[in-house]
N, CA, C and O atoms as a Maestro MAE file, in Angstrom:
{
 s_m_m2io_version
 :::
 2.0.0
}

f_m_ct {
 s_m_title
 :::
 protein
 m_atom[320] {
  # First column is atom index #
  i_m_mmod_type
  r_m_x_coord
  r_m_y_coord
  r_m_z_coord
  i_m_residue_number
  s_m_chain_name
  s_m_pdb_residue_name
  s_m_pdb_atom_name
  i_m_atomic_number
  :::
  1 25 38.606 169.459 100.348 1 A "UNK " " N  " 7
  2 3 37.278 168.993 100.663 1 A "UNK " " CA " 6
  3 2 36.827 168.048 99.567 1 A "UNK " " C  " 6
  4 15 37.046 168.311 98.384 1 A "UNK " " O  " 8
  5 25 36.205 166.960 99.950 2 A "UNK " " N  " 7
  6 3 35.705 165.969 99.001 2 A "UNK " " CA " 6
  7 2 34.189 165.920 99.066 2 A "UNK " " C  " 6
  8 15 33.611 165.741 100.138 2 A "UNK " " O  " 8
  9 25 33.546 166.082 97.912 3 A "UNK " " N  " 7
  10 3 32.111 165.848 97.784 3 A "UNK " " CA " 6
  11 2 31.993 164.522 97.053 3 A "UNK " " C  " 6
  12 15 32.208 164.446 95.843 3 A "UNK " " O  " 8
  13 25 31.650 163.477 97.796 4 A "UNK " " N  " 7
  14 3 31.656 162.121 97.260 4 A "UNK " " CA " 6
  15 2 30.557 161.852 96.250 4 A "UNK " " C  " 6
  16 15 29.568 162.580 96.171 4 A "UNK " " O  " 8
  17 25 30.751 160.790 95.479 5 A "UNK " " N  " 7
  18 3 29.777 160.382 94.479 5 A "UNK " " CA " 6
  19 2 28.434 160.122 95.158 5 A "UNK " " C  " 6
  20 15 28.371 159.431 96.174 5 A "UNK " " O  " 8
  21 25 27.370 160.671 94.597 6 A "UNK " " N  " 7
  22 3 26.035 160.504 95.160 6 A "UNK " " CA " 6
  23 2 25.646 161.590 96.153 6 A "UNK " " C  " 6
  24 15 24.466 161.737 96.471 6 A "UNK " " O  " 8
  25 25 26.614 162.354 96.649 7 A "UNK " " N  " 7
  26 3 26.320 163.434 97.600 7 A "UNK " " CA " 6
  27 2 25.747 164.635 96.863 7 A "UNK " " C  " 6
  28 15 26.073 164.871 95.700 7 A "UNK " " O  " 8
  29 25 24.884 165.402 97.548 8 A "UNK " " N  " 7
  30 3 24.329 166.629 96.996 8 A "UNK " " CA " 6
  31 2 24.557 167.754 97.989 8 A "UNK " " C  " 6
  32 15 24.176 167.648 99.155 8 A "UNK " " O  " 8
  33 25 25.181 168.834 97.527 9 A "UNK " " N  " 7
  34 3 25.501 169.973 98.379 9 A "UNK " " CA " 6
  35 2 24.907 171.232 97.761 9 A "UNK " " C  " 6
  36 15 25.141 171.526 96.589 9 A "UNK " " O  " 8
  37 25 24.133 171.978 98.559 10 A "UNK " " N  " 7
  38 3 23.608 173.284 98.156 10 A "UNK " " CA " 6
  39 2 24.223 174.318 99.084 10 A "UNK " " C  " 6
  40 15 23.613 174.712 100.078 10 A "UNK " " O  " 8
  41 25 25.438 174.758 98.755 11 A "UNK " " N  " 7
  42 3 26.153 175.708 99.616 11 A "UNK " " CA " 6
  43 2 27.361 176.246 98.870 11 A "UNK " " C  " 6
  44 15 27.836 175.635 97.912 11 A "UNK " " O  " 8
  45 25 27.851 177.389 99.316 12 A "UNK " " N  " 7
  46 3 29.121 177.905 98.826 12 A "UNK " " CA " 6
  47 2 30.231 177.189 99.582 12 A "UNK " " C  " 6
  48 15 30.096 176.916 100.775 12 A "UNK " " O  " 8
  49 25 31.334 176.884 98.890 13 A "UNK " " N  " 7
  50 3 32.447 176.157 99.498 13 A "UNK " " CA " 6
  51 2 33.721 176.964 99.317 13 A "UNK " " C  " 6
  52 15 34.024 177.427 98.217 13 A "UNK " " O  " 8
  53 25 34.467 177.128 100.403 14 A "UNK " " N  " 7
  54 3 35.761 177.807 100.385 14 A "UNK " " CA " 6
  55 2 36.754 176.879 101.070 14 A "UNK " " C  " 6
  56 15 36.649 176.634 102.272 14 A "UNK " " O  " 8
  57 25 37.721 176.361 100.309 15 A "UNK " " N  " 7
  58 3 38.685 175.401 100.854 15 A "UNK " " CA " 6
  59 2 39.988 175.499 100.074 15 A "UNK " " C  " 6
  60 15 40.042 176.129 99.018 15 A "UNK " " O  " 8
  61 25 41.037 174.872 100.597 16 A "UNK " " N  " 7
  62 3 42.320 174.864 99.894 16 A "UNK " " CA " 6
  63 2 42.204 174.084 98.590 16 A "UNK " " C  " 6
  64 15 42.657 174.550 97.544 16 A "UNK " " O  " 8
  65 25 41.598 172.897 98.648 17 A "UNK " " N  " 7
  66 3 41.415 172.055 97.464 17 A "UNK " " CA " 6
  67 2 40.026 171.434 97.529 17 A "UNK " " C  " 6
  68 15 39.533 171.108 98.609 17 A "UNK " " O  " 8
  69 25 39.400 171.274 96.367 18 A "UNK " " N  " 7
  70 3 38.050 170.717 96.306 18 A "UNK " " CA " 6
  71 2 38.014 169.651 95.219 18 A "UNK " " C  " 6
  72 15 38.462 169.879 94.095 18 A "UNK " " O  " 8
  73 25 37.470 168.473 95.568 19 A "UNK " " N  " 7
  74 3 37.262 167.392 94.605 19 A "UNK " " CA " 6
  75 2 35.773 167.077 94.620 19 A "UNK " " C  " 6
  76 15 35.193 166.833 95.678 19 A "UNK " " O  " 8
  77 25 35.152 167.084 93.433 20 A "UNK " " N  " 7
  78 3 33.709 166.882 93.335 20 A "UNK " " CA " 6
  79 2 33.415 165.596 92.582 20 A "UNK " " C  " 6
  80 15 33.783 165.438 91.418 20 A "UNK " " O  " 8
  81 25 32.740 164.678 93.273 21 A "UNK " " N  " 7
  82 3 32.266 163.452 92.645 21 A "UNK " " CA " 6
  83 2 30.751 163.401 92.636 21 A "UNK " " C  " 6
  84 15 30.157 162.586 91.930 21 A "UNK " " O  " 8
  85 25 30.117 164.275 93.424 22 A "UNK " " N  " 7
  86 3 28.665 164.356 93.516 22 A "UNK " " CA " 6
  87 2 28.151 165.606 92.826 22 A "UNK " " C  " 6
  88 15 28.706 166.046 91.819 22 A "UNK " " O  " 8
  89 25 27.079 166.177 93.379 23 A "UNK " " N  " 7
  90 3 26.445 167.354 92.800 23 A "UNK " " CA " 6
  91 2 26.598 168.539 93.745 23 A "UNK " " C  " 6
  92 15 26.274 168.443 94.929 23 A "UNK " " O  " 8
  93 25 27.093 169.657 93.216 24 A "UNK " " N  " 7
  94 3 27.257 170.870 94.018 24 A "UNK " " CA " 6
  95 2 26.542 172.014 93.322 24 A "UNK " " C  " 6
  96 15 26.744 172.260 92.133 24 A "UNK " " O  " 8
  97 25 25.696 172.717 94.086 25 A "UNK " " N  " 7
  98 3 25.048 173.944 93.637 25 A "UNK " " CA " 6
  99 2 25.525 175.044 94.555 25 A "UNK " " C  " 6
  100 15 25.148 175.099 95.726 25 A "UNK " " O  " 8
  101 25 26.360 175.926 94.018 26 A "UNK " " N  " 7
  102 3 26.900 177.008 94.828 26 A "UNK " " CA " 6
  103 2 28.196 177.505 94.231 26 A "UNK " " C  " 6
  104 15 28.665 176.981 93.221 26 A "UNK " " O  " 8
  105 25 28.769 178.508 94.848 27 A "UNK " " N  " 7
  106 3 30.017 179.082 94.368 27 A "UNK " " CA " 6
  107 2 31.189 178.436 95.091 27 A "UNK " " C  " 6
  108 15 31.141 178.219 96.302 27 A "UNK " " O  " 8
  109 25 32.244 178.132 94.336 28 A "UNK " " N  " 7
  110 3 33.419 177.482 94.900 28 A "UNK " " CA " 6
  111 2 34.616 178.416 94.839 28 A "UNK " " C  " 6
  112 15 34.796 179.151 93.867 28 A "UNK " " O  " 8
  113 25 35.431 178.381 95.886 29 A "UNK " " N  " 7
  114 3 36.689 179.111 95.919 29 A "UNK " " CA " 6
  115 2 37.731 178.191 96.529 29 A "UNK " " C  " 6
  116 15 37.595 177.765 97.676 29 A "UNK " " O  " 8
  117 25 38.777 177.883 95.759 30 A "UNK " " N  " 7
  118 3 39.839 176.994 96.234 30 A "UNK " " CA " 6
  119 2 41.182 177.647 95.956 30 A "UNK " " C  " 6
  120 15 41.460 178.056 94.829 30 A "UNK " " O  " 8
  121 25 42.015 177.744 96.983 31 A "UNK " " N  " 7
  122 3 43.298 178.425 96.817 31 A "UNK " " CA " 6
  123 2 44.274 177.627 95.964 31 A "UNK " " C  " 6
  124 15 45.147 178.221 95.330 31 A "UNK " " O  " 8
  125 25 44.157 176.292 95.925 32 A "UNK " " N  " 7
  126 3 45.105 175.508 95.133 32 A "UNK " " CA " 6
  127 2 44.480 174.883 93.894 32 A "UNK " " C  " 6
  128 15 44.918 175.165 92.779 32 A "UNK " " O  " 8
  129 25 43.448 174.026 94.068 33 A "UNK " " N  " 7
  130 3 42.919 173.338 92.890 33 A "UNK " " CA " 6
  131 2 41.486 172.884 93.091 33 A "UNK " " C  " 6
  132 15 41.022 172.705 94.217 33 A "UNK " " O  " 8
  133 25 40.791 172.699 91.966 34 A "UNK " " N  " 7
  134 3 39.471 172.075 91.939 34 A "UNK " " CA " 6
  135 2 39.521 170.983 90.888 34 A "UNK " " C  " 6
  136 15 39.979 171.202 89.767 34 A "UNK " " O  " 8
  137 25 39.043 169.803 91.263 35 A "UNK " " N  " 7
  138 3 38.986 168.669 90.342 35 A "UNK " " CA " 6
  139 2 37.556 168.152 90.327 35 A "UNK " " C  " 6
  140 15 36.966 167.912 91.380 35 A "UNK " " O  " 8
  141 25 36.999 167.982 89.127 36 A "UNK " " N  " 7
  142 3 35.656 167.431 89.000 36 A "UNK " " CA " 6
  143 2 35.777 166.061 88.346 36 A "UNK " " C  " 6
  144 15 36.283 165.930 87.231 36 A "UNK " " O  " 8
  145 25 35.307 165.053 89.055 37 A "UNK " " N  " 7
  146 3 35.397 163.664 88.616 37 A "UNK " " CA " 6
  147 2 34.319 163.368 87.571 37 A "UNK " " C  " 6
  148 15 33.419 164.185 87.377 37 A "UNK " " O  " 8
  149 25 34.390 162.207 86.890 38 A "UNK " " N  " 7
  150 3 33.408 161.897 85.840 38 A "UNK " " CA " 6
  151 2 31.952 161.963 86.309 38 A "UNK " " C  " 6
  152 15 31.066 162.295 85.522 38 A "UNK " " O  " 8
  153 25 31.699 161.652 87.578 39 A "UNK " " N  " 7
  154 3 30.329 161.682 88.106 39 A "UNK " " CA " 6
  155 2 29.963 163.045 88.685 39 A "UNK " " C  " 6
  156 15 28.842 163.224 89.159 39 A "UNK " " O  " 8
  157 25 30.883 164.011 88.658 40 A "UNK " " N  " 7
  158 3 30.673 165.309 89.300 40 A "UNK " " CA " 6
  159 2 29.840 166.274 88.480 40 A "UNK " " C  " 6
  160 15 29.917 166.306 87.252 40 A "UNK " " O  " 8
  161 25 29.032 167.071 89.197 41 A "UNK " " N  " 7
  162 3 28.193 168.098 88.577 41 A "UNK " " CA " 6
  163 2 28.346 169.372 89.401 41 A "UNK " " C  " 6
  164 15 28.143 169.355 90.615 41 A "UNK " " O  " 8
  165 25 28.698 170.466 88.753 42 A "UNK " " N  " 7
  166 3 28.811 171.758 89.420 42 A "UNK " " CA " 6
  167 2 27.924 172.770 88.718 42 A "UNK " " C  " 6
  168 15 27.986 172.919 87.498 42 A "UNK " " O  " 8
  169 25 27.093 173.470 89.496 43 A "UNK " " N  " 7
  170 3 26.317 174.599 89.001 43 A "UNK " " CA " 6
  171 2 26.675 175.788 89.873 43 A "UNK " " C  " 6
  172 15 26.289 175.844 91.041 43 A "UNK " " O  " 8
  173 25 27.416 176.745 89.308 44 A "UNK " " N  " 7
  174 3 27.837 177.910 90.072 44 A "UNK " " CA " 6
  175 2 29.139 178.474 89.549 44 A "UNK " " C  " 6
  176 15 29.668 178.015 88.537 44 A "UNK " " O  " 8
  177 25 29.645 179.463 90.238 45 A "UNK " " N  " 7
  178 3 30.892 180.123 89.854 45 A "UNK " " CA " 6
  179 2 32.057 179.487 90.590 45 A "UNK " " C  " 6
  180 15 31.958 179.165 91.774 45 A "UNK " " O  " 8
  181 25 33.156 179.311 89.880 46 A "UNK " " N  " 7
  182 3 34.336 178.643 90.424 46 A "UNK " " CA " 6
  183 2 35.546 179.552 90.286 46 A "UNK " " C  " 6
  184 15 35.806 180.079 89.205 46 A "UNK " " O  " 8
  185 25 36.296 179.741 91.383 47 A "UNK " " N  " 7
  186 3 37.561 180.491 91.369 47 A "UNK " " CA " 6
  187 2 38.624 179.619 92.001 47 A "UNK " " C  " 6
  188 15 38.456 179.128 93.117 47 A "UNK " " O  " 8
  189 25 39.735 179.424 91.274 48 A "UNK " " N  " 7
  190 3 40.787 178.548 91.774 48 A "UNK " " CA " 6
  191 2 42.101 178.849 91.071 48 A "UNK " " C  " 6
  192 15 42.140 179.612 90.106 48 A "UNK " " O  " 8
  193 25 43.170 178.247 91.557 49 A "UNK " " N  " 7
  194 3 44.473 178.387 90.923 49 A "UNK " " CA " 6
  195 2 44.718 177.334 89.860 49 A "UNK " " C  " 6
  196 15 45.511 177.554 88.944 49 A "UNK " " O  " 8
  197 25 44.036 176.172 89.967 50 A "UNK " " N  " 7
  198 3 44.204 175.082 89.012 50 A "UNK " " CA " 6
  199 2 42.877 174.339 88.904 50 A "UNK " " C  " 6
  200 15 42.221 174.083 89.913 50 A "UNK " " O  " 8
  201 25 42.480 173.992 87.669 51 A "UNK " " N  " 7
  202 3 41.181 173.354 87.451 51 A "UNK " " CA " 6
  203 2 41.312 172.192 86.490 51 A "UNK " " C  " 6
  204 15 42.010 172.284 85.480 51 A "UNK " " O  " 8
  205 25 40.629 171.082 86.811 52 A "UNK " " N  " 7
  206 3 40.543 169.973 85.863 52 A "UNK " " CA " 6
  207 2 39.167 169.327 85.974 52 A "UNK " " C  " 6
  208 15 38.591 169.228 87.057 52 A "UNK " " O  " 8
  209 25 38.658 168.893 84.827 53 A "UNK " " N  " 7
  210 3 37.369 168.202 84.772 53 A "UNK " " CA " 6
  211 2 37.545 166.959 83.914 53 A "UNK " " C  " 6
  212 15 38.038 167.036 82.789 53 A "UNK " " O  " 8
  213 25 37.144 165.824 84.446 54 A "UNK " " N  " 7
  214 3 37.262 164.557 83.728 54 A "UNK " " CA " 6
  215 2 36.180 164.458 82.657 54 A "UNK " " C  " 6
  216 15 35.172 165.162 82.716 54 A "UNK " " O  " 8
  217 25 36.397 163.578 81.678 55 A "UNK " " N  " 7
  218 3 35.360 163.292 80.690 55 A "UNK " " CA " 6
  219 2 34.112 162.832 81.426 55 A "UNK " " C  " 6
  220 15 34.186 161.963 82.295 55 A "UNK " " O  " 8
  221 25 32.969 163.410 81.085 56 A "UNK " " N  " 7
  222 3 31.715 163.050 81.730 56 A "UNK " " CA " 6
  223 2 31.290 164.029 82.806 56 A "UNK " " C  " 6
  224 15 30.126 164.035 83.207 56 A "UNK " " O  " 8
  225 25 32.207 164.854 83.279 57 A "UNK " " N  " 7
  226 3 31.873 165.856 84.298 57 A "UNK " " CA " 6
  227 2 30.985 166.934 83.682 57 A "UNK " " C  " 6
  228 15 31.034 167.178 82.476 57 A "UNK " " O  " 8
  229 25 30.171 167.580 84.525 58 A "UNK " " N  " 7
  230 3 29.282 168.638 84.058 58 A "UNK " " CA " 6
  231 2 29.551 169.916 84.841 58 A "UNK " " C  " 6
  232 15 29.595 169.906 86.071 58 A "UNK " " O  " 8
  233 25 29.732 171.023 84.111 59 A "UNK " " N  " 7
  234 3 29.950 172.325 84.744 59 A "UNK " " CA " 6
  235 2 29.030 173.332 84.070 59 A "UNK " " C  " 6
  236 15 29.062 173.499 82.851 59 A "UNK " " O  " 8
  237 25 28.206 174.004 84.880 60 A "UNK " " N  " 7
  238 3 27.308 175.043 84.370 60 A "UNK " " CA " 6
  239 2 27.568 176.291 85.185 60 A "UNK " " C  " 6
  240 15 27.120 176.397 86.326 60 A "UNK " " O  " 8
  241 25 28.292 177.241 84.605 61 A "UNK " " N  " 7
  242 3 28.606 178.469 85.318 61 A "UNK " " CA " 6
  243 2 29.919 179.052 84.840 61 A "UNK " " C  " 6
  244 15 30.450 178.657 83.802 61 A "UNK " " O  " 8
  245 25 30.436 179.995 85.608 62 A "UNK " " N  " 7
  246 3 31.696 180.656 85.263 62 A "UNK " " CA " 6
  247 2 32.864 179.952 85.926 62 A "UNK " " C  " 6
  248 15 32.758 179.473 87.055 62 A "UNK " " O  " 8
  249 25 33.992 179.894 85.205 63 A "UNK " " N  " 7
  250 3 35.224 179.325 85.754 63 A "UNK " " CA " 6
  251 2 36.311 180.383 85.655 63 A "UNK " " C  " 6
  252 15 36.597 180.892 84.571 63 A "UNK " " O  " 8
  253 25 36.918 180.712 86.796 64 A "UNK " " N  " 7
  254 3 38.017 181.672 86.870 64 A "UNK " " CA " 6
  255 2 39.236 180.927 87.384 64 A "UNK " " C  " 6
  256 15 39.272 180.517 88.544 64 A "UNK " " O  " 8
  257 25 40.236 180.750 86.527 65 A "UNK " " N  " 7
  258 3 41.500 180.142 86.953 65 A "UNK " " CA " 6
  259 2 42.515 181.267 87.030 65 A "UNK " " C  " 6
  260 15 42.891 181.856 86.017 65 A "UNK " " O  " 8
  261 25 42.951 181.556 88.246 66 A "UNK " " N  " 7
  262 3 43.833 182.692 88.482 66 A "UNK " " CA " 6
  263 2 45.122 182.225 89.132 66 A "UNK " " C  " 6
  264 15 45.116 181.388 90.035 66 A "UNK " " O  " 8
  265 25 46.214 182.775 88.663 67 A "UNK " " N  " 7
  266 3 47.502 182.469 89.286 67 A "UNK " " CA " 6
  267 2 47.544 183.091 90.669 67 A "UNK " " C  " 6
  268 15 47.053 184.202 90.869 67 A "UNK " " O  " 8
  269 25 48.127 182.380 91.624 68 A "UNK " " N  " 7
  270 3 48.272 183.000 92.946 68 A "UNK " " CA " 6
  271 2 49.225 184.183 92.879 68 A "UNK " " C  " 6
  272 15 50.147 184.204 92.063 68 A "UNK " " O  " 8
  273 25 48.999 185.156 93.732 69 A "UNK " " N  " 7
  274 3 49.878 186.331 93.770 69 A "UNK " " CA " 6
  275 2 51.272 185.903 94.207 69 A "UNK " " C  " 6
  276 15 51.427 185.112 95.137 69 A "UNK " " O  " 8
  277 25 52.273 186.428 93.534 70 A "UNK " " N  " 7
  278 3 53.648 186.112 93.914 70 A "UNK " " CA " 6
  279 2 54.307 187.376 94.437 70 A "UNK " " C  " 6
  280 15 53.990 188.487 94.010 70 A "UNK " " O  " 8
  281 25 55.210 187.187 95.349 71 A "UNK " " N  " 7
  282 3 55.942 188.336 95.876 71 A "UNK " " CA " 6
  283 2 57.336 188.330 95.287 71 A "UNK " " C  " 6
  284 15 57.975 187.283 95.190 71 A "UNK " " O  " 8
  285 25 57.796 189.483 94.901 72 A "UNK " " N  " 7
  286 3 59.146 189.612 94.350 72 A "UNK " " CA " 6
  287 2 60.098 189.988 95.468 72 A "UNK " " C  " 6
  288 15 59.719 190.717 96.385 72 A "UNK " " O  " 8
  289 25 61.329 189.500 95.407 73 A "UNK " " N  " 7
  290 3 62.295 189.917 96.425 73 A "UNK " " CA " 6
  291 2 62.598 191.405 96.285 73 A "UNK " " C  " 6
  292 15 62.585 191.956 95.184 73 A "UNK " " O  " 8
  293 25 62.868 192.034 97.404 74 A "UNK " " N  " 7
  294 3 63.187 193.466 97.393 74 A "UNK " " CA " 6
  295 2 64.503 193.690 96.662 74 A "UNK " " C  " 6
  296 15 65.426 192.888 96.797 74 A "UNK " " O  " 8
  297 25 64.603 194.778 95.885 75 A "UNK " " N  " 7
  298 3 65.865 195.056 95.182 75 A "UNK " " CA " 6
  299 2 66.959 195.405 96.192 75 A "UNK " " C  " 6
  300 15 66.664 195.890 97.285 75 A "UNK " " O  " 8
  301 25 68.218 195.160 95.831 76 A "UNK " " N  " 7
  302 3 69.306 195.501 96.755 76 A "UNK " " CA " 6
  303 2 69.373 197.010 96.959 76 A "UNK " " C  " 6
  304 15 69.001 197.769 96.064 76 A "UNK " " O  " 8
  305 25 69.837 197.452 98.115 77 A "UNK " " N  " 7
  306 3 69.919 198.896 98.364 77 A "UNK " " CA " 6
  307 2 70.877 199.575 97.383 77 A "UNK " " C  " 6
  308 15 71.895 198.999 96.999 77 A "UNK " " O  " 8
  309 25 70.546 200.784 96.988 78 A "UNK " " N  " 7
  310 3 71.376 201.538 96.038 78 A "UNK " " CA " 6
  311 2 72.701 201.929 96.688 78 A "UNK " " C  " 6
  312 15 72.751 202.303 97.860 78 A "UNK " " O  " 8
  313 25 73.758 201.834 95.910 79 A "UNK " " N  " 7
  314 3 75.085 202.248 96.367 79 A "UNK " " CA " 6
  315 2 75.702 201.313 97.392 79 A "UNK " " C  " 6
  316 15 76.690 201.661 98.038 79 A "UNK " " O  " 8
  317 25 75.132 200.141 97.542 80 A "UNK " " N  " 7
  318 3 75.528 199.330 98.585 80 A "UNK " " CA " 6
  319 2 76.482 198.324 98.633 80 A "UNK " " C  " 6
  320 15 76.684 197.713 99.682 80 A "UNK " " O  " 8
  :::
 }
 m_bond[319] {
  # First column is bond index #
  i_m_from
  i_m_to
  i_m_order
  :::
  1 1 2 1
  2 2 3 1
  3 3 4 2
  4 3 5 1
  5 5 6 1
  6 6 7 1
  7 7 8 2
  8 7 9 1
  9 9 10 1
  10 10 11 1
  11 11 12 2
  12 11 13 1
  13 13 14 1
  14 14 15 1
  15 15 16 2
  16 15 17 1
  17 17 18 1
  18 18 19 1
  19 19 20 2
  20 19 21 1
  21 21 22 1
  22 22 23 1
  23 23 24 2
  24 23 25 1
  25 25 26 1
  26 26 27 1
  27 27 28 2
  28 27 29 1
  29 29 30 1
  30 30 31 1
  31 31 32 2
  32 31 33 1
  33 33 34 1
  34 34 35 1
  35 35 36 2
  36 35 37 1
  37 37 38 1
  38 38 39 1
  39 39 40 2
  40 39 41 1
  41 41 42 1
  42 42 43 1
  43 43 44 2
  44 43 45 1
  45 45 46 1
  46 46 47 1
  47 47 48 2
  48 47 49 1
  49 49 50 1
  50 50 51 1
  51 51 52 2
  52 51 53 1
  53 53 54 1
  54 54 55 1
  55 55 56 2
  56 55 57 1
  57 57 58 1
  58 58 59 1
  59 59 60 2
  60 59 61 1
  61 61 62 1
  62 62 63 1
  63 63 64 2
  64 63 65 1
  65 65 66 1
  66 66 67 1
  67 67 68 2
  68 67 69 1
  69 69 70 1
  70 70 71 1
  71 71 72 2
  72 71 73 1
  73 73 74 1
  74 74 75 1
  75 75 76 2
  76 75 77 1
  77 77 78 1
  78 78 79 1
  79 79 80 2
  80 79 81 1
  81 81 82 1
  82 82 83 1
  83 83 84 2
  84 83 85 1
  85 85 86 1
  86 86 87 1
  87 87 88 2
  88 87 89 1
  89 89 90 1
  90 90 91 1
  91 91 92 2
  92 91 93 1
  93 93 94 1
  94 94 95 1
  95 95 96 2
  96 95 97 1
  97 97 98 1
  98 98 99 1
  99 99 100 2
  100 99 101 1
  101 101 102 1
  102 102 103 1
  103 103 104 2
  104 103 105 1
  105 105 106 1
  106 106 107 1
  107 107 108 2
  108 107 109 1
  109 109 110 1
  110 110 111 1
  111 111 112 2
  112 111 113 1
  113 113 114 1
  114 114 115 1
  115 115 116 2
  116 115 117 1
  117 117 118 1
  118 118 119 1
  119 119 120 2
  120 119 121 1
  121 121 122 1
  122 122 123 1
  123 123 124 2
  124 123 125 1
  125 125 126 1
  126 126 127 1
  127 127 128 2
  128 127 129 1
  129 129 130 1
  130 130 131 1
  131 131 132 2
  132 131 133 1
  133 133 134 1
  134 134 135 1
  135 135 136 2
  136 135 137 1
  137 137 138 1
  138 138 139 1
  139 139 140 2
  140 139 141 1
  141 141 142 1
  142 142 143 1
  143 143 144 2
  144 143 145 1
  145 145 146 1
  146 146 147 1
  147 147 148 2
  148 147 149 1
  149 149 150 1
  150 150 151 1
  151 151 152 2
  152 151 153 1
  153 153 154 1
  154 154 155 1
  155 155 156 2
  156 155 157 1
  157 157 158 1
  158 158 159 1
  159 159 160 2
  160 159 161 1
  161 161 162 1
  162 162 163 1
  163 163 164 2
  164 163 165 1
  165 165 166 1
  166 166 167 1
  167 167 168 2
  168 167 169 1
  169 169 170 1
  170 170 171 1
  171 171 172 2
  172 171 173 1
  173 173 174 1
  174 174 175 1
  175 175 176 2
  176 175 177 1
  177 177 178 1
  178 178 179 1
  179 179 180 2
  180 179 181 1
  181 181 182 1
  182 182 183 1
  183 183 184 2
  184 183 185 1
  185 185 186 1
  186 186 187 1
  187 187 188 2
  188 187 189 1
  189 189 190 1
  190 190 191 1
  191 191 192 2
  192 191 193 1
  193 193 194 1
  194 194 195 1
  195 195 196 2
  196 195 197 1
  197 197 198 1
  198 198 199 1
  199 199 200 2
  200 199 201 1
  201 201 202 1
  202 202 203 1
  203 203 204 2
  204 203 205 1
  205 205 206 1
  206 206 207 1
  207 207 208 2
  208 207 209 1
  209 209 210 1
  210 210 211 1
  211 211 212 2
  212 211 213 1
  213 213 214 1
  214 214 215 1
  215 215 216 2
  216 215 217 1
  217 217 218 1
  218 218 219 1
  219 219 220 2
  220 219 221 1
  221 221 222 1
  222 222 223 1
  223 223 224 2
  224 223 225 1
  225 225 226 1
  226 226 227 1
  227 227 228 2
  228 227 229 1
  229 229 230 1
  230 230 231 1
  231 231 232 2
  232 231 233 1
  233 233 234 1
  234 234 235 1
  235 235 236 2
  236 235 237 1
  237 237 238 1
  238 238 239 1
  239 239 240 2
  240 239 241 1
  241 241 242 1
  242 242 243 1
  243 243 244 2
  244 243 245 1
  245 245 246 1
  246 246 247 1
  247 247 248 2
  248 247 249 1
  249 249 250 1
  250 250 251 1
  251 251 252 2
  252 251 253 1
  253 253 254 1
  254 254 255 1
  255 255 256 2
  256 255 257 1
  257 257 258 1
  258 258 259 1
  259 259 260 2
  260 259 261 1
  261 261 262 1
  262 262 263 1
  263 263 264 2
  264 263 265 1
  265 265 266 1
  266 266 267 1
  267 267 268 2
  268 267 269 1
  269 269 270 1
  270 270 271 1
  271 271 272 2
  272 271 273 1
  273 273 274 1
  274 274 275 1
  275 275 276 2
  276 275 277 1
  277 277 278 1
  278 278 279 1
  279 279 280 2
  280 279 281 1
  281 281 282 1
  282 282 283 1
  283 283 284 2
  284 283 285 1
  285 285 286 1
  286 286 287 1
  287 287 288 2
  288 287 289 1
  289 289 290 1
  290 290 291 1
  291 291 292 2
  292 291 293 1
  293 293 294 1
  294 294 295 1
  295 295 296 2
  296 295 297 1
  297 297 298 1
  298 298 299 1
  299 299 300 2
  300 299 301 1
  301 301 302 1
  302 302 303 1
  303 303 304 2
  304 303 305 1
  305 305 306 1
  306 306 307 1
  307 307 308 2
  308 307 309 1
  309 309 310 1
  310 310 311 1
  311 311 312 2
  312 311 313 1
  313 313 314 1
  314 314 315 1
  315 315 316 2
  316 315 317 1
  317 317 318 1
  318 318 319 1
  319 319 320 2
  :::
 }
}
C-alpha cells in the first residue's frame, strides 16, 4: 500500500507492504516491510518484518520489527 506525498490517512493499515510518503495516524501492520520516505510522517504503533526510514522521515510511536515465523522440517523417522 502506498500513502503518497501530501496524503493524510487517519486509520489502521494492515497490508503486505506499506510505503509512506504522506501523513499516517494509526497503527500499521505489514507482513513484509514498511518504508517511510523523507516526506513521510507516522504517528502510531508499527509491526513489520523489515523497516526503513529515510533521512527527514518522522516517526512518533512504537516500532516492532519481528522476524516471520519459520517452520522447521520434520525430523526423519527413528530407526528408519
